[in-house]
N, C-alpha and C positions, 0 to 999 in steps of 0.2 A: 504494500500500500504506500503510495507516494505521500510525502508529508504535505501539510497544508501550505507551508512556506514555499515549497518547490512548485506546487500547483499554482499558487498566487504569482510566483515569478514567471510562469509560463504566460499567464494573461497579461502581465505588465510588459514583458518582452514583446509579445505579439502586438499589443497596442502601440508600443513605441515604434516598432518596425513599420506598422501600418500607417502611423502618422507621418513618418519620414517618406514612405513610398507615395502616399497620397499627395503630400506637398510637392514631391518631385514630379509626379505625373501631372499635377495641376499646372505647374510652371511650363511643362512641355505643351500642354493644351493652350495656355495663354499665348505662347509664342506662335503656334500654328494657327490660332484663331485671329491673329493679326492685331492684338491689342498691345503689343510691345513696340516701343520706339527706341531707336539708337543702337540696335543690335542686328547684325547681318546673319549670324549663324546661331543655332541653338546652343552650341557649346559655349560661345561667348556669353550668351544670356545666363545660362545655368551656372557659370563660374563668376558671375558678377558679385560684387561685395554684398549687396543687400539680399540677394537670393541665397547666398551661402550663409549669411547671418540668420536669415529666416529658417534655413534648413536645420540650424542648431536650436534656435530659441523657440520657434513655434511648436515643434513637437513636445518640448518640455512643458510649455503652457498647456497644451492639450492634455498631457498626463495629469496635470493638476486638476483639470475638470473631470477627468475619468475617476480620479481618487475621490473627489468630493461627491461624485454621483453615487458612491457607495457600491460600485460594481465589484470591487475587490474584497468586500467584507465577507461574502459567502462564495467559496470557490469550488465547491463540489456539487451541491444540489441546486443548480440554477434553474429557475423557471424560464422556459423558452420565450414566453410572452413578455415577461419582465425584462429579459435580456434585450429583446427587440426594442421595447419602449425606451429603456435606458440608453441604448445606443443611438436611437433617433434623437432623443433630447440632448445627449452629449454632442452629437454631430452638429445640431443647430447652434448650440452655444459656442462650440469651437469655430464654426464657420463665421459667427458674428465677431469673435475675437480676432480671427485672421483678417476679416474685412476691415475692422476699425484700426488695426495695427499696421497692416501691410498693404491693403488694397484700396482704401477709400480714395486716395488721390487718382488711382488708375480708373476709377469708376466715374470721375467727374468729366464725362464726355457727353456729346450730344447723341451718341449712338446708343439709345436705350436698349435695343435688342441685344447688343453686345454685353451691356451691363447685366441684364437678366440671364443671358446665356452663360456668362462666366461664373455667376453666382450659383447657378444650377449645377454646373460642372464641379465647382468646389464642394458643394454639399453632397453631390452624388459620389464623388471619389472618396471623400472622407468616410461616408457611410459604408460603401461597398468594401473598401479595404479593411476598415475596422470590424464590421460585422462578420466578414468572411473568416478572419482570423479567430474571432471569438467563437463563432459557430463550429468551426473545426474542433477546437479544444473542448467545448461543451459537449459536442456529439460523441467524441471519443470517451470523455469522462462518463457520460450517461450510459453508454454501451457497456463500459467496464463495470459499472455499479450494477446494472440490471443483470449482467451475466455472472455476478458474484465474484468477479476478479478483484474488485476493490470493495472492501467491507469496513464498517466502522464499529469497533468494539463498543458494546452497549450494555449497561446495567439496567435491568428491569426492576423498578422499585415496587415491591409487592410480591408476595409468594403465595397468594391465594388462588382460588379457582379462576378469577378473571384474568390475572396475570398469566397463568399457565395457558389458558385458552387463547389469549392474545398472541403469545409466542408461537403456539402450535399453528395458528392461522397464518402468521407471518412467514413461517418456515415453509408452508405449503404453497405460497405464492409462486406462480410460474416465473415472474420477473422480480428480482430482489429490489427492495427500496434502500438497500445499503446497510441495514441494521444487522449486526452479528452479535447476538446475545451471548455474553460470556458468564452470566450469573444473575441471580436474583438477590434482592435486599429484603429481608424480613421486616415487615412493618408491625410494631407492637399492636396487639389487639385483633389481628387478623387470624383467620383459620388457615393455617399453612397447609398446602397440598403435600401429601406424602409421596415419596419416591420420585421427586423431581430429579431429572437426569443431569442438572447443572448445579454448581455450588450455590449455596444460600448463605449470604453474609448478613452481618449486623451493621447498623449505622456506624459504629465505632471502627469497623474494618474497612469502610469505603475508601478512605485516603490511601491505604496500603494497596488495595485492589486496583485503584486508578493507576498508580505508579507501575505495579507489576504487570497488569494486563493492557496498559495503555488505553484505558477507557476514554471515549470521546464524547459520550452523551448519556443522559438518563431518559428512560421512558417510565412514567409513573402510571401504574395500573392497579390501584388498590381495589379490593373487593368491597370494602366498606365505602359507601358514597358520602359519608358524613363530611361536609365541607370544612369543618373545623379541623378534623383529622388530616384532610388532604393538604390544607394550607400549612399546617404545622410540619408536615412531611416535606413540602416544597422549601420551607424556610431552612430546614436542616441541610438541604442539598445546595443552596445558593453558595455557601462558602467554598465549594469545590470549583466554582467558576467554569462550569461546563453547561452546554445547552440542556434544558429541562423540557421534555415534551409530555403532554398529558392527553389522554383520549378525551374528546369533547364532552361526552356524556358524563365523565367523572368530574370535569371542571364545572359543570352545571351552569355555564354561562354567567358566572359571577362577575367576571371582568373581561372586557373586550380585548382579545389578544389575537396574534397573527396565526392563521392556519399555516402550518409548515409544509405539509406534503399531502397531496390529494391522491397519491398512489396508495392503494390498499386502504387502511383505515386512516382518515385524516387525523393529524396530531396538532394540538395547540401548543405553541411555544410560549411558555410562561416565564422564561428567563430573560427575554428581551422586551424592551419598551415598545409601545404602540407606534412610535415614530419610525418612518421608513429609513433605510440605510443612508440615503443622502442627507436627511435631516440630522442623523446622528453624527456624521462626519462634519457637517457644517457647524453644528452646535459645538463640537469639540474644538474646531478651528477658531470659532468666536471666543470660546473660553480662553484658549491659549493666547490669542492676540490681545484680547481685552485685559486679561490678568497681567500680562507682561507690561502693557502700557500703564496700567494702574500702579504696578510696583515701582516703575520708574518715575512717574509723575507725582506719586504720593510720597516718595522718599523723604522730602523735607518735612511733611506732616508726620511721618513715622518718627523722625528724629525729635521733633518738637513734643509729640505725645510721650515719647520715651522719657524725655527730660522731666516733663510735668509729673509723670507717674512716680519717678524717683524722688521728686521733691514732695509729693503728696503723702506717700506712705512707704514703709519698709517692705522689701520683697523684690522679686524679679519683675521686669517689664512685661514679659510675655507669659501667658498662661497656656499650658498644654494639657489636653484632656483626650482620653481615648473615646472615640465614637465608632458606630457601625456605619459602614458605607456601602458602596456597590457590591452586590452579591453577598451582603452580610459580613463583609470583611472589615476588621477593625483598622482604624487609622488615627493618627494624632492630629486633632484640630488645634489650630493656634489662634489665640486672641490676645488683645491687650488685657492685662490684669485689671479687673474692676472691683475685686474684693480684697480684704485683708489677707496677708500671706497665711497659709494654713487654714483656710476657711472650712475645710472638711477633714479636720485632724482625726476624728473618730473613724475615718475610713468609709463611712456610710454616705452614699450620694444624697445630696440635699438640693432641692429646687429653691430658687430665690423667689422672693415676694416683693411687692412695692416698697415695703418699709423694712426690708431685710437689713439688720444692723451690721451685717458683714460687708455690705457695699460701701466703698470709700466715697468721700465727697466728689472727687474727680470721677470715680467710677459711675456714679449716678448720672453725671452729665454725659459721659461717654455712651452709656446705655441708652439714654434718651435720644441721642442722635446717631446711635449705632456705630460710633467710632471704634468701639471695641472689636467690631467684626472685620475691620480693614485688613488685618494681617492674613485673613483667610484667602486673599488673592493668591498667596503662596500655595495654599492647598489646591486651589483651582489650577494653577500653573502646573503643579506636580501631577494632577490627574486624580487626586483624592476626591475632589468636589467639582461642581459645576457652578456657573453663575446662578442658575435657576434650577431648583430641584427640591424635593422634600427635605426638611431640616433633619440632620442626623441626631440620633439619640444615643445615650450611653446604654451599654448592654443591660444594666440593672433595670432601667425604665422600659427598654425594648421588651424584655421578658414580661414585665407587668402588663404592658399594652397587649402583647400577644395572648396572654391568658384570657383577656376579655374580648379582644378583636383580632382574630387570626388573619384577617385581611391585611393587617399591618405588614405582614411578610412581603406583600407585593411591592412596597415602596423600594425594596432593595433591588428591583430590576434596573434602577437608574442611579446615577451618581447623586448624592445629596447636594444641596445648593446653599449658597450664601443667603439667598432669599427664596421664598416659595409662595405659592398661592395661599397656603395656610398661614404663612407669616404676615402677609399683607391683609388678608381678610379676617384673621382671628387674632394674631399677635403672639406674644410669648405665653407659654402654658405654665401655670403655677402648680399643677397637680396632674395626676394621671387622667382624671376625668376630662380635663381641658385638653390634654394631649390627644385623647381619643376624639374629642370634638374637632380638633384641628386636623386630625387624620382624614376626615371626610373631604376636606379641601385638597389634601395631597393626593388622595385617590382620584378625585375629579380631575386634577392636573394630569395624572398619568393617563387618563382616558382621553385627554384632549391636548397631548403634547404637540407643540409646533414652535418653530422659530418666532412666528408672529406673536404667539401667546407669551413666549419668554420675554420679548421686548415690552409687552404690556405690563407684565409683572415687574420688570425692572423699573418702568415708568412709575408705577404705583409705589414701589419701594422708595424711589427718589422723592416722591411727594411726601411720604411718611417721614423720611429723614429731614427734609426741609422744615416740616411743621413740628419736628421734635416729638413725634408720637411713638418713639421706639420702645418705651416701657409699657 
């Protein structure tokens, strides 16, 4: 089985070569269509300074568009229709880029038929070269998967009758969908099927099995359809950072998620957000660019606040605390310290309140205008957090929320954010009851994720900050 990185490299190389060939062929067409002045031979034109520069720069720009389109995120099980639509969109965007960078001056002629003709040639060549390369790789990949030449080691979570029947049905399919089950995971509370011909593991053994068997994904098929039990099971799997698929009838349509595969029994992907692959990449790019600019531009403010904190109270400038992030993995969130040093000396997590005596005088002002959150741009730049996403909680409170609201596990499908819909619509939570109330907004955000909505939430946050309604 070829590795994911090698398979991705095939697509990247094919696209890069296709972009170069399309640009070369396009320039040949430009010359023979008579739209080029000052060159008598094709070789003179193709070796011109601007053409050679374009041969280097433009394919690189096109690769940036291909990356942002999300085409390289999934490299094995590609939808043919999605591949076609993504290629068409990328072709149109790249054609527009080439037009405004390299061709707009050539188009300023009175010969409109030539202008339209050369644009059609550009779009056509880019699409044909790009889609041909992609289609060849995708077709070969699909054929190898269907013929069971390439298989993905999979753990089926559940060892009851439903899980056993699911695997039996999948193994009898004439064409494989790529899943190669290497074992089951016993879910507490289920009636386990006797005499299963594959190993049955416990949740504590999953990490070792993943390393040993090179497991690539989970399929959750519990016999018990209790939604609380199902969501608790999913929450235990997030930390392994692998795709988690659930049969639709077990998921009970609690949360709108992407159907992963229509071959055989459709499976719901509950480990990925509702956003499409392009939006995920664009969101991450915005996070990196925005956080980097913020870290640079706010550096004088960071220095000033640090001096003021030192003058206001004893203790460190920054405050680090472990929170749960993407796929339930812990990370260290960083803030400016707003409480007295050692505010939780007894070791038990404590939430703050409006009149909390542990908050310093300066800390109260920083919280009001959310200045204490500014260092979290570093978390965003590192990839621990996003600009917008559900606020991360400590494991202690996450467990308390999960006991009462199992749907809380779903927020770990995305990176937590500096700000969130729950933060702007509800605000800071002072107890578990309020955390659960705020959770409603975070789940609503997950169901309506988009770049546009992220900017709306950022705008609301700025309004709150300006008005000083942070507490």
